[in-house]
C-alpha positions in Angstrom: -0.1 -0.1 -0.1 1.4 3.3 -0.5 0.0 6.6 1.2 0.4 10.1 -0.3 2.2 12.1 2.5 3.1 15.2 0.5 2.9 16.7 -2.8 5.8 18.7 -4.5 5.4 20.3 -7.9 8.9 20.4 -9.7 10.4 21.3 -12.9 12.4 18.1 -13.2 12.0 14.4 -12.2 12.3 13.1 -8.9 16.1 12.1 -7.9 14.6 9.3 -5.4 15.6 5.8 -5.6 12.6 4.4 -7.3 12.4 6.8 -9.9 16.1 7.0 -11.1 16.8 3.0 -10.2 13.8 1.0 -10.4 11.1 2.0 -13.0 13.2 1.3 -15.9 12.8 -1.6 -18.4 15.9 -2.9 -20.1 16.3 -5.0 -23.2 16.6 -8.6 -22.9 20.2 -8.9 -22.9 21.0 -6.6 -20.4 22.1 -8.1 -17.0 22.5 -6.5 -13.4 25.9 -6.2 -13.9 25.6 -4.5 -17.4 22.7 -2.2 -16.6 23.1 1.6 -16.8 20.0 3.0 -14.8 21.1 6.7 -15.7 20.6 5.6 -19.8 16.8 5.1 -19.6 13.9 7.7 -18.5 11.5 6.2 -15.7 8.4 4.3 -17.3 5.5 6.8 -17.1 2.9 4.7 -18.9 1.6 1.0 -18.9 1.3 -1.2 -22.1 -2.2 -2.9 -23.1 -2.7 -5.7 -20.4 -5.7 -8.2 -19.9 -6.3 -11.1 -17.5 -8.4 -13.7 -16.6 -10.3 -13.8 -13.4 -12.5 -16.6 -13.9 -11.8 -19.9 -14.3 -9.1 -19.8 -11.8 -5.8 -21.6 -12.6 -6.3 -25.7 -12.3 -10.0 -25.0 -11.7 -12.5 -27.8 -12.9 -14.8 -26.4 -15.1 -18.2 -27.6 -16.6 -19.2 -26.4 -20.1 -22.7 -24.9 -20.6 -25.3 -27.0 -22.7 -24.1 -24.9 -25.8 -20.6 -26.2 -25.5 -19.1 -22.9 -24.2 -17.0 -22.0 -21.3 -17.9 -18.8 -19.5 -14.7 -16.6 -19.0 -14.4 -13.5 -16.8 -11.5 -10.8 -16.4 -10.1 -7.4 -16.8 -8.2 -5.1 -19.2 -6.5 -2.1 -18.9 -3.9 0.3 -20.9 -2.1 3.3 -19.6 -2.3 6.8 -20.7 -6.3 6.9 -20.5 -6.4 4.6 -23.6 -9.4 2.6 -23.4 -9.8 -1.0 -24.5 -11.2 -1.5 -28.0 -11.5 -5.4 -27.7 -10.7 -8.8 -25.7 -10.5 -11.9 -27.4 -10.4 -15.2 -25.7 -8.8 -18.6 -26.9 -8.2 -22.6 -26.4 -5.5 -22.7 -28.8 -4.0 -19.2 -29.8 -5.2 -19.4 -33.2 -9.3 -19.3 -33.1 -10.4 -16.2 -30.9 -13.7 -15.2 -29.8 -14.7 -11.7 -28.6 -15.5 -10.8 -25.2 -18.2 -8.4 -24.4 -16.9 -5.4 -22.5 -18.5 -3.8 -19.7 -17.8 -0.2 -19.3 -19.7 2.9 -18.2 -22.0 4.4 -20.9 -20.5 7.2 -22.9 -17.3 6.9 -21.5 -14.4 7.8 -24.3 -11.9 5.8 -25.3 -9.2 8.0 -25.0 -10.3 9.1 -21.5 -10.4 5.6 -19.9 -8.6 5.5 -16.4 -9.5 2.3 -14.8 -10.1 -1.4 -15.7 -12.5 -2.5 -18.1 -14.2 -6.0 -17.0 -15.3 -8.4 -19.6 -17.3 -11.6 -20.0 -16.8 -14.1 -22.8 -18.5 -17.5 -23.9 -15.6 -19.5 -25.4 -16.8 -22.4 -27.8 -14.7 -25.1 -27.7 -14.2 -27.7 -30.4 -15.1 -31.2 -29.5 -11.7 -32.5 -29.4 -11.1 -29.9 -26.6 -14.2 -30.4 -24.9 -13.8 -33.8 -23.7 -14.4 -34.6 -19.9 -11.0 -35.0 -18.1 -9.1 -33.1 -20.7 -6.8 -30.3 -19.2 -6.6 -27.1 -21.5 -5.1 -23.8 -21.7 -7.4 -20.9 -22.1 -6.0 -17.3 -23.1 -6.8 -13.8 -23.2 -5.2 -10.8 -25.1 -6.6 -7.1 -25.2 -6.2 -4.4 -27.7 -6.4 -0.7 -26.9 -8.0 2.2 -28.4 -4.6 3.2 -30.6 -4.5 -0.8 -31.5 -1.6 -1.6 -29.2 -2.1 -5.5 -28.9 -0.6 -7.8 -26.1 2.2 -9.9 -27.4 1.7 -13.7 -27.4 4.8 -14.5 -25.5 7.0 -13.0 -22.6 10.1 -13.8 -24.7 10.5 -10.4 -26.5 9.9 -8.6 -23.7 11.2 -9.9 -20.8 13.8 -8.0 -18.6 15.7 -7.9 -15.6 13.4 -5.8 -13.7 10.2 -8.0 -14.9 8.5 -4.6 -15.6 6.1 -4.0 -18.6 5.6 -7.9 -19.0 2.2 -8.1 -20.6 2.1 -11.2 -22.7 -1.1 -12.9 -23.4 -2.8 -14.5 -19.9 -2.9 -17.8 -19.9 -4.9 -20.4 -17.2 -5.1 -24.1 -17.4 -8.3 -25.6 -16.6 -9.9 -29.4 -16.6 -12.9 -30.1 -18.4 -15.2 -32.1 -15.9 -18.3 -34.1 -16.9 -21.6 -32.3 -17.0 -23.7 -33.2 -14.1 -26.3 -35.8 -14.5 -29.8 -34.7 -14.0 -31.3 -36.2 -11.1 -33.9 -38.7 -11.6 -37.6 -38.0 -10.9 -39.9 -40.8 -9.9 -43.7 -40.0 -9.7 -46.2 -42.0 -7.9 -49.7 -42.4 -8.6 -52.8 -44.6 -7.6 -54.3 -46.9 -10.3 -58.2 -46.3 -10.7 
């Protein structure tokens, strides 16, 4: 938790440790021994990002009667850039658009909070088998058409900051519950 104790208006960037030696993102071959923190500006903005909040990792999920998996999550992009779309997939090739939940009349250039989303991901028969484990994923696109990268490989850095690759969650398909049998008794006349 961070608490604001005072606010100082200055004509130059803060010389604090965090601003000068922490909020920096180097390329993947820079090590702690070769990092020159004075060579980079501090991070001032966040890249587009999204995450799955439901289902949870390793959750045993039941598909809907039409064979879809309900998914929920959030998406965010820095600089007030709103979320244009969120997509979900079970194979990284075939994508389904999520429904975005945001306040009415919110301008895509003035979005300073998470955008929640819900999706119903159709699963191919080969993936929808009870007992089968699969990985579901999401990616977001912001109002400037910045897209989350597929993997962390191209964006990894020693600080671990700004790592916004597709979010993945492994789940297990469980059988649909069997309907309870109903017995009716009557009297013969």
